[in-house]
SERO-4910 file (N, C-alpha, C, O; in steps of 0.05 Angstrom, whole numbers):
BEGIN
 pado doro    nc1    nc2    nc3   cac1   cac2   cac3    cc1    cc2    cc3    oc1    oc2    oc3
  Met    A   -246   1081    113   -239   1107     92   -205   1126    101   -206   1146    116
  Phe    A   -180   1116     90   -158   1139     97   -162   1163     90   -171   1166     68
  Leu    A   -158   1183    104   -161   1214    103   -162   1216     77   -183   1221     65
  Arg    A   -131   1213     59   -128   1218     31   -163   1213     18   -179   1231     11
  Asp    A   -167   1186     16   -192   1177      2   -215   1198     16   -225   1216      2
  Arg    A   -221   1196     40   -248   1220     47   -242   1255     31   -261   1269     23
  Lys    A   -215   1263     30   -213   1283     16   -219   1275    -15   -234   1291    -27
  Arg    A   -211   1257    -27   -211   1266    -52   -248   1257    -54   -261   1271    -69
  Ala    A   -255   1247    -47   -287   1233    -41   -305   1254    -32   -329   1254    -35
  Arg    A   -288   1278    -19   -312   1298    -24   -299   1320    -40   -315   1336    -49
  Thr    A   -278   1322    -45   -276   1339    -82   -289   1332    -98   -302   1351   -108
  Arg    A   -294   1300   -111   -305   1287   -122   -342   1298   -128   -355   1302   -149
  Gln    A   -348   1300    -98   -372   1306    -96   -384   1330   -103   -404   1336   -115
  Ala    A   -358   1345    -88   -357   1381    -94   -362   1385   -119   -382   1399   -124
  Leu    A   -346   1372   -144   -347   1376   -165   -379   1378   -188   -388   1393   -206
  Val    A   -389   1350   -171   -412   1338   -186   -436   1359   -174   -457   1360   -186
  Asp    A   -432   1376   -152   -453   1390   -140   -449   1414   -146   -467   1430   -140
  Ala    A   -427   1424   -159   -414   1455   -172   -424   1444   -197   -443   1460   -201
  Ala    A   -424   1427   -217   -438   1414   -246   -471   1426   -238   -478   1450   -241
  Val    A   -486   1406   -229   -501   1398   -224   -522   1437   -225   -540   1444   -240
  Asp    A   -510   1456   -201   -513   1479   -201   -513   1498   -230   -530   1513   -239
  Leu    A   -487   1492   -240   -473   1508   -266   -505   1503   -281   -523   1521   -281
  Phe    A   -509   1479   -291   -506   1468   -311   -540   1482   -309   -547   1495   -328
  Gly    A   -558   1477   -286   -582   1485   -281   -592   1512   -285   -614   1520   -294
  Arg    A   -570   1525   -278   -569   1561   -283   -563   1568   -305   -575   1588   -313
  Gln    A   -544   1558   -323   -525   1571   -346   -532   1548   -370   -531   1552   -395
  Gly    A   -539   1525   -358   -540   1504   -385   -516   1488   -389   -493   1497   -386
  Tyr    A   -521   1465   -397   -491   1446   -399   -478   1460   -422   -454   1461   -417
  Glu    A   -483   1471   -447   -470   1481   -461   -449   1502   -461   -426   1503   -472
  Ala    A   -462   1522   -446   -453   1547   -432   -431   1545   -411   -413   1561   -407
  Thr    A   -438   1519   -398   -415   1510   -372   -390   1500   -377   -392   1476   -383
  Thr    A   -365   1508   -378   -339   1498   -384   -325   1483   -360   -328   1494   -338
  Ile    A   -312   1464   -361   -294   1446   -344   -285   1471   -320   -294   1474   -298
  Ala    A   -268   1485   -331   -265   1503   -328   -274   1522   -303   -259   1536   -290
  Glu    A   -296   1520   -300   -315   1535   -289   -322   1516   -258   -320   1519   -234
  Ile    A   -332   1497   -277   -346   1468   -254   -310   1466   -232   -308   1459   -209
  Ala    A   -291   1474   -247   -264   1464   -232   -269   1486   -211   -274   1481   -188
  Ala    A   -266   1517   -221   -258   1534   -206   -286   1530   -180   -280   1526   -157
  Ala    A   -309   1531   -188   -325   1527   -169   -325   1503   -144   -337   1503   -123
  Ala    A   -311   1490   -152   -302   1470   -135   -277   1468   -127   -267   1447   -118
  Asp    A   -265   1489   -130   -232   1497   -118   -216   1483   -124   -197   1481   -109
  Ile    A   -218   1467   -149   -191   1464   -159   -181   1474   -183   -194   1491   -195
  Gly    A   -160   1467   -192   -142   1468   -210   -160   1452   -242   -170   1430   -238
  Thr    A   -161   1464   -272   -174   1450   -287   -162   1420   -297   -170   1400   -309
  Arg    A   -135   1435   -282   -127   1405   -298   -126   1389   -279   -124   1366   -289
  Thr    A   -126   1386   -244   -135   1369   -235   -156   1358   -234   -159   1337   -221
  Phe    A   -180   1370   -249   -209   1361   -256   -209   1322   -263   -219   1303   -252
  Phe    A   -185   1326   -294   -191   1297   -307   -184   1278   -288   -195   1256   -291
  Ser    A   -166   1281   -264   -160   1263   -249   -186   1249   -233   -185   1228   -222
  Tyr    A   -209   1263   -233   -235   1252   -217   -250   1248   -244   -265   1228   -245
  Phe    A   -249   1262   -266   -279   1248   -289   -259   1259   -310   -246   1280   -308
  Pro    A   -260   1232   -338   -254   1240   -355   -260   1256   -375   -243   1267   -389
  Ser    A   -292   1259   -376   -303   1288   -387   -323   1306   -364   -325   1304   -339
  Lys    A   -336   1324   -381   -360   1336   -376   -383   1325   -373   -398   1333   -356
  Glu    A   -387   1303   -390   -420   1284   -389   -411   1261   -368   -427   1245   -358
  Asp    A   -385   1261   -363   -386   1239   -340   -391   1246   -311   -397   1227   -295
  Leu    A   -389   1279   -300   -403   1283   -290   -431   1286   -275   -439   1293   -252
  Leu    A   -443   1274   -304   -475   1273   -297   -484   1239   -290   -507   1233   -286
  Phe    A   -458   1215   -289   -460   1195   -284   -442   1189   -255   -433   1166   -259
  Pro    A   -437   1193   -242   -416   1200   -215   -415   1172   -201   -396   1165   -186
  Glu    A   -445   1149   -206   -443   1136   -193   -455   1098   -207   -465   1079   -196
  Ala    A   -447   1106   -236   -450   1091   -257   -431   1062   -249   -438   1041   -260
  Asp    A   -412   1063   -233   -396   1045   -228   -404   1034   -202   -407   1009   -201
  Arg    A   -408   1044   -187   -423   1036   -163   -447   1013   -163   -450    993   -148
  Arg    A   -463   1024   -183   -481   1020   -188   -483    990   -209   -502    975   -212
  Val    A   -457    989   -220   -457    961   -227   -447    947   -207   -459    926   -203
  Arg    A   -429    952   -192   -419    934   -178   -434    923   -142   -431    908   -123
  Val    A   -450    943   -154   -482    933   -129   -491    907   -141   -491    887   -127
  Ala    A   -500    905   -166   -504    882   -173   -486    861   -181   -493    838   -186
  Val    A   -461    869   -182   -449    843   -185   -445    823   -160   -450    799   -157
  Asp    A   -433    843   -143   -445    831   -105   -468    826   -108   -471    802   -112
  Ala    A   -491    840   -107   -515    818   -109   -513    788   -117   -519    769   -103
  Ile    A   -505    789   -140   -496    761   -162   -483    744   -146   -493    723   -138
  Ala    A   -460    753   -139   -445    733   -120   -456    723    -92   -450    702    -82
  Gly    A   -473    744    -81   -478    735    -54   -521    731    -52   -537    740    -36
  Arg    A   -526    714    -80   -542    707    -84   -556    678    -70   -539    661    -77
  Ser    A   -571    668    -58   -589    649    -39   -587    630    -58   -591    638    -81
  Pro    A   -582    604    -55   -588    573    -71   -619    572    -82   -625    551    -93
  Asp    A   -637    590    -80   -667    586    -84   -665    618    -96   -689    626    -95
  Glu    A   -654    634   -104   -655    662   -113   -659    664   -147   -641    660   -164
  Glu    A   -677    670   -151   -681    668   -186   -668    692   -197   -668    714   -186
  Pro    A   -657    686   -218   -644    715   -232   -659    744   -235   -648    766   -234
  Ala    A   -678    741   -238   -693    770   -238   -689    775   -209   -672    791   -204
  Glu    A   -705    761   -187   -696    764   -159   -679    783   -148   -684    802   -133
  Val    A   -649    774   -162   -636    776   -148   -620    808   -164   -605    823   -151
  Leu    A   -629    812   -193   -630    843   -204   -648    862   -188   -644    886   -186
  Leu    A   -671    845   -176   -681    867   -170   -674    876   -142   -673    900   -138
  Arg    A   -668    857   -122   -651    858    -90   -632    878   -104   -636    899    -93
  Ala    A   -612    881   -125   -599    897   -127   -601    924   -129   -585    942   -124
  Leu    A   -634    927   -141   -643    949   -152   -644    966   -121   -632    987   -116
  Arg    A   -659    954   -104   -671    957    -82   -640    965    -69   -635    989    -67
  Gln    A   -629    955    -64   -605    960    -46   -587    989    -57   -579   1005    -40
  Ala    A   -583    993    -87   -575   1013    -97   -593   1035    -87   -586   1049    -68
  Asn    A   -612   1038    -98   -631   1062    -82   -633   1061    -53   -638   1081    -39
  Asp    A   -630   1042    -47   -633   1054     -3   -599   1062      5   -595   1069     28
  Glu    A   -579   1060    -13   -553   1062     -6   -545   1097    -29   -526   1112    -28
  Ser    A   -557   1098    -37   -560   1127    -53   -582   1138    -66   -600   1122    -69
  Gly    A   -587   1166    -76   -598   1177    -80   -599   1181   -113   -619   1178   -127
  Asp    A   -574   1188   -121   -567   1183   -150   -582   1181   -172   -578   1195   -192
  Met    A   -603   1159   -169   -626   1142   -186   -649   1161   -183   -666   1157   -201
  Thr    A   -657   1185   -160   -673   1195   -156   -673   1217   -151   -695   1227   -154
  Gly    A   -655   1232   -143   -650   1259   -129   -652   1281   -160   -659   1277   -183
  Pro    A   -641   1303   -147   -643   1328   -171   -629   1323   -188   -634   1334   -210
  Leu    A   -602   1302   -186   -582   1294   -205   -601   1284   -237   -605   1290   -260
  Ala    A   -608   1263   -213   -624   1243   -230   -642   1254   -256   -643   1244   -279
  Ala    A   -657   1282   -243   -675   1292   -255   -664   1310   -280   -675   1310   -302
  Leu    A   -637   1326   -273   -624   1336   -292   -606   1317   -316   -599   1325   -339
  Arg    A   -600   1292   -307   -583   1273   -320   -613   1267   -344   -611   1273   -368
  Ile    A   -632   1259   -336   -651   1252   -356   -660   1266   -374   -670   1254   -393
  Arg    A   -661   1303   -374   -668   1311   -388   -647   1327   -403   -656   1337   -423
  Leu    A   -617   1331   -396   -590   1331   -410   -593   1308   -432   -586   1310   -456
  Thr    A   -604   1286   -419   -597   1258   -438   -616   1264   -460   -605   1258   -482
  Met    A   -634   1270   -462   -659   1289   -482   -646   1306   -509   -647   1308   -533
  Glu    A   -633   1318   -481   -637   1345   -502   -600   1353   -515   -597   1367   -535
  Val    A   -580   1342   -501   -554   1344   -508   -538   1324   -524   -527   1310   -507
  Pro    A   -532   1318   -545   -531   1296   -557   -509   1280   -555   -508   1258   -564
  Ala    A   -488   1295   -540   -454   1288   -523   -472   1275   -504   -482   1255   -514
  Val    A   -480   1280   -478   -492   1269   -456   -511   1242   -464   -509   1223   -448
  Arg    A   -529   1237   -486   -541   1220   -493   -518   1201   -509   -522   1178   -515
  Gly    A   -503   1209   -514   -478   1178   -527   -469   1171   -506   -474   1147   -504
  Arg    A   -455   1180   -486   -446   1175   -462   -466   1163   -442   -457   1153   -421
  Ala    A   -493   1164   -445   -513   1160   -433   -519   1131   -447   -525   1112   -433
  Leu    A   -516   1130   -468   -519   1105   -487   -487   1079   -478   -489   1056   -473
  Gln    A   -471   1090   -480   -436   1083   -482   -436   1059   -447   -429   1036   -444
  Leu    A   -448   1083   -427   -452   1062   -400   -475   1038   -396   -475   1016   -385
  Gln    A   -496   1057   -412   -516   1029   -399   -505   1009   -420   -504    987   -409
  Trp    A   -497   1007   -443   -488    978   -455   -461    969   -440   -460    945   -434
  Glu    A   -441    982   -434   -431    973   -426   -441    954   -394   -431    932   -389
  Ser    A   -459    968   -378   -468    964   -349   -478    939   -365   -465    918   -363
  Gln    A   -502    942   -381   -505    917   -385   -492    890   -389   -501    869   -381
  Arg    A   -466    894   -405   -453    864   -415   -442    852   -389   -442    828   -383
  Glu    A   -429    878   -372   -418    861   -353   -435    852   -328   -425    835   -314
  Ile    A   -461    864   -322   -477    846   -306   -480    816   -321   -471    794   -315
  Ala    A   -498    824   -344   -501    804   -363   -476    777   -351   -478    755   -340
  Arg    A   -456    793   -361   -426    759   -355   -431    751   -331   -437    727   -325
  His    A   -429    772   -313   -434    754   -289   -466    741   -277   -468    726   -258
  Leu    A   -486    749   -293   -516    730   -289   -504    700   -302   -503    679   -291
  Ala    A   -496    706   -328   -503    678   -337   -480    656   -324   -483    632   -320
  Ala    A   -451    678   -316   -435    657   -303   -446    639   -287   -444    614   -287
  Ala    A   -461    659   -267   -474    655   -238   -499    631   -245   -501    616   -225
  Tyr    A   -512    624   -262   -526    610   -270   -530    597   -291   -551    595   -304
  Pro    A   -501    583   -298   -493    566   -318   -519    549   -327   -525    549   -351
  Asp    A   -538    533   -307   -553    519   -319   -593    526   -334   -610    513   -346
  Arg    A   -589    555   -322   -612    568   -331   -605    592   -359   -618    595   -380
  Leu    A   -582    605   -349   -575    624   -372   -556    619   -389   -535    609   -382
  Asp    A   -562    627   -417   -538    621   -427   -529    650   -434   -541    668   -422
  Glu    A   -510    657   -452   -506    695   -458   -518    713   -473   -512    737   -476
  Val    A   -540    696   -484   -567    708   -500   -585    717   -480   -591    739   -473
  Ser    A   -595    690   -472   -611    697   -447   -608    713   -425   -626    722   -412
  Ala    A   -579    717   -421   -577    735   -393   -576    771   -404   -584    792   -393
  Ala    A   -565    765   -428   -569    794   -442   -589    805   -439   -596    828   -433
  Ala    A   -605    780   -446   -639    791   -454   -659    801   -427   -679    815   -430
  Leu    A   -648    791   -402   -662    789   -374   -644    814   -364   -658    831   -351
  Val    A   -622    820   -367   -605    839   -360   -618    862   -368   -627    877   -350
  Gly    A   -623    872   -404   -634    891   -419   -663    891   -411   -674    912   -416
  Ala    A   -677    873   -400   -707    884   -397   -706    894   -370   -723    911   -363
  Phe    A   -689    884   -355   -685    897   -318   -677    930   -323   -689    950   -316
  Val    A   -650    931   -340   -642    962   -345   -660    980   -357   -662   1003   -347
  Gly    A   -677    971   -380   -690    984   -393   -721    992   -375   -729   1015   -372
  Ala    A   -735    966   -365   -751    979   -357   -741    999   -330   -751   1021   -327
  Ala    A   -720    990   -311   -714   1019   -301   -717   1046   -310   -730   1067   -305
  Thr    A   -697   1035   -327   -698   1064   -340   -721   1074   -353   -725   1098   -354
  Ala    A   -735   1059   -362   -766   1082   -377   -783   1083   -356   -803   1096   -361
  Ala    A   -783   1071   -332   -810   1074   -317   -796   1099   -299   -813   1114   -289
  Leu    A   -751   1107   -292   -753   1124   -278   -752   1152   -295   -745   1173   -285
  Thr    A   -760   1147   -321   -757   1170   -336   -787   1182   -336   -789   1206   -333
  Thr    A   -807   1168   -338   -828   1173   -332   -837   1191   -301   -851   1211   -297
  Leu    A   -825   1174   -285   -824   1185   -264   -816   1221   -256   -829   1241   -250
  Leu    A   -801   1218   -259   -784   1242   -256   -788   1266   -271   -778   1288   -267
  Glu    A   -814   1258   -300   -826   1279   -313   -847   1294   -299   -859   1314   -306
  Asp    A   -849   1277   -275   -876   1289   -257   -861   1309   -234   -845   1296   -221
  Pro    A   -863   1340   -226   -849   1346   -209   -864   1335   -180   -851   1331   -159
  Arg    A   -882   1334   -181   -903   1326   -152   -890   1294   -143   -894   1287   -120
  Arg    A   -876   1278   -160   -854   1258   -156   -833   1268   -135   -826   1263   -112
  Arg    A   -826   1284   -156   -791   1284   -150   -787   1302   -125   -767   1310   -113
  Ala    A   -814   1305   -121   -810   1326    -92   -816   1303    -59   -819   1310    -36
  Asp    A   -816   1274    -70   -823   1251    -52   -802   1227    -61   -807   1204    -71
  Pro    A   -782   1238    -55   -761   1210    -68   -765   1187    -56   -758   1170    -72
  Ala    A   -776   1173    -30   -775   1157    -18   -805   1141    -27   -815   1121    -18
  Ala    A   -812   1155    -45   -848   1150    -58   -839   1142    -87   -846   1120    -94
  Leu    A   -825   1156   -104   -806   1158   -122   -791   1133   -122   -795   1120   -142
  Arg    A   -769   1118    -97   -759   1100   -106   -785   1075    -96   -778   1054   -107
  Ala    A   -805   1071    -83   -820   1055    -81   -833   1048   -110   -836   1025   -118
  Ser    A   -841   1070   -122   -856   1064   -141   -834   1058   -168   -846   1043   -184
  Leu    A   -815   1063   -174   -784   1042   -192   -789   1019   -188   -796   1002   -205
  Gln    A   -783   1015   -156   -785    987   -161   -806    967   -166   -804    945   -176
  Gln    A   -827    980   -155   -858    960   -162   -851    970   -189   -844    950   -202
  Ala    A   -850    995   -208   -845    985   -229   -838    963   -251   -848    955   -272
  Thr    A   -815    957   -236   -787    947   -248   -797    908   -245   -796    890   -262
  Glu    A   -805    910   -221   -823    882   -212   -838    877   -233   -833    858   -248
  Val    A   -858    894   -238   -878    884   -261   -867    885   -280   -879    875   -299
  Ala    A   -846    896   -285   -833    892   -316   -823    859   -311   -831    845   -329
  Leu    A   -814    850   -298   -803    831   -303   -816    807   -291   -807    785   -295
  Arg    A   -835    810   -279   -851    775   -260   -850    752   -283   -848    728   -279
  Pro    A   -854    767   -310   -848    733   -327   -823    718   -319   -824    693   -320
  Trp    A   -802    729   -312   -787    720   -293   -780    706   -274   -763    689   -270
  Thr    A   -801    720   -256   -800    717   -219   -826    696   -217   -846    705   -206
  Pro    A   -828    664   -228   -853    651   -225   -864    654   -188   -886    644   -182
  Arg    A   -847    666   -168   -860    657   -147   -870    688   -142   -874    694   -119
  Ala    A   -874    704   -157   -887    727   -153   -904    735   -161   -912    757   -154
***
């Protein structure tokens, strides 16, 4: 990674960290983009070269998770079932980052429930992600899945992971042990997809 890219990545993370701190201390609605930018030591106008909106600060790795899934599909083994590919992608995403199980994840879920603008952005990102992953999955398994069945499988996968994660993060004791939380998330999602994994 070039120096410029490293600096950009650090600034992007500084914005996310500042947002998490400010949202937690003074609330989402009361926090302005100008305050977040100032806390990250950049100008308000510069903020928009990193994130298109305040809501997007809560979903900094949404695109990365889609790329992980798409790469898992592209790198599938000949005997790997579609659901197994998705479960492998979930495991890899969690191994590479704490975005789904760390403090940001708990805050994101709480604000999704409480703030209509955050909920709207969450649903939009989820819908876009599901469509993208399902499109690649259908193309990878043309003899097994059509567009509708691929969409249904990816919807079951995303829905299972989201529901399991929401329930897990509601418990402060589970939030205190990220490794156990990731294991529980993986196990719960595997149980939900068992009908699509005949060898399980």
